[in-house]
C-alpha positions in Angstrom: 26.3 -13.7 -6.1 26.1 -10.0 -5.4 23.6 -8.7 -2.9 21.8 -5.5 -3.8 19.2 -3.9 -1.5 18.7 -7.1 0.3 18.2 -9.1 -2.8 20.7 -11.5 -4.4 21.7 -11.0 -8.0 23.3 -13.7 -10.1 26.8 -12.6 -11.1 26.6 -14.3 -14.5 23.1 -13.3 -15.7 22.6 -10.2 -13.6 19.1 -11.3 -12.7 17.7 -11.2 -9.2 17.5 -14.7 -7.8 15.3 -14.2 -4.8 11.6 -14.0 -4.9 9.3 -11.9 -2.8 7.5 -14.0 -0.2 3.8 -13.6 0.1 4.3 -12.6 3.8 6.0 -9.4 2.6 2.8 -8.3 0.9 0.6 -9.3 3.9 2.9 -7.4 6.3 2.9 -4.3 4.0 -0.9 -4.3 3.9 -1.2 -4.8 7.7 1.3 -2.0 8.4 -0.6 0.5 6.2 -4.1 -0.6 7.1 -5.4 0.5 3.7 -3.1 0.6 0.8 -3.2 0.9 -3.0 -1.3 -1.6 -5.2 1.3 1.1 -5.8 1.7 1.7 -2.1 2.4 -2.0 -1.5 4.8 -2.2 -4.5 6.7 0.8 -3.1 6.9 -0.7 0.4 8.0 -4.2 -0.8 10.3 -2.6 -3.5 8.9 -4.6 -6.4 7.1 -3.8 -9.6 3.5 -2.8 -9.7 2.6 -5.9 -11.8 4.2 -8.3 -9.3 2.5 -6.6 -6.4 -0.9 -6.8 -8.2 -0.5 -10.5 -9.0 0.5 -11.3 -5.4 -2.2 -9.2 -3.8 -4.9 -10.8 -6.0 -3.5 -14.2 -5.0 -3.8 -13.3 -1.4 -7.3 -12.0 -1.9 -8.4 -15.3 -3.5 -6.9 -17.1 -0.5 -8.8 -14.8 1.9 -5.6 -13.5 3.4 -6.5 -9.8 2.6 -9.5 -7.9 1.3 -9.4 -5.9 -1.9 -11.8 -3.5 -3.6 -11.6 -1.5 -6.8 -12.3 2.2 -6.2 -12.3 4.1 -9.5 -9.2 2.9 -11.4 -7.3 1.8 -8.3 -7.4 -1.3 -6.2 -7.2 -0.8 -2.4 -6.2 -3.6 0.0 -6.7 -4.0 3.7 -6.3 -6.8 6.3 -9.1 -9.3 6.6 -11.7 -8.1 9.1 -12.1 -10.5 12.0 
């Protein structure tokens, strides 16, 4: 398997084999304090769609807070 930008790629299929752990998304939101879905996708280096799905999952699990402002979702760490 070849390794590209920290992610493994299957030599036969060319597909990436590693997934992005939820902790990557939590860390990105915590580092930025308030971030759009695109900000998180850029930080984690994944697609917008994947970032949105993971962030919504984390919101449902009360790991982060999310709010739609206009046409953009913004995410922040859970207030304590």
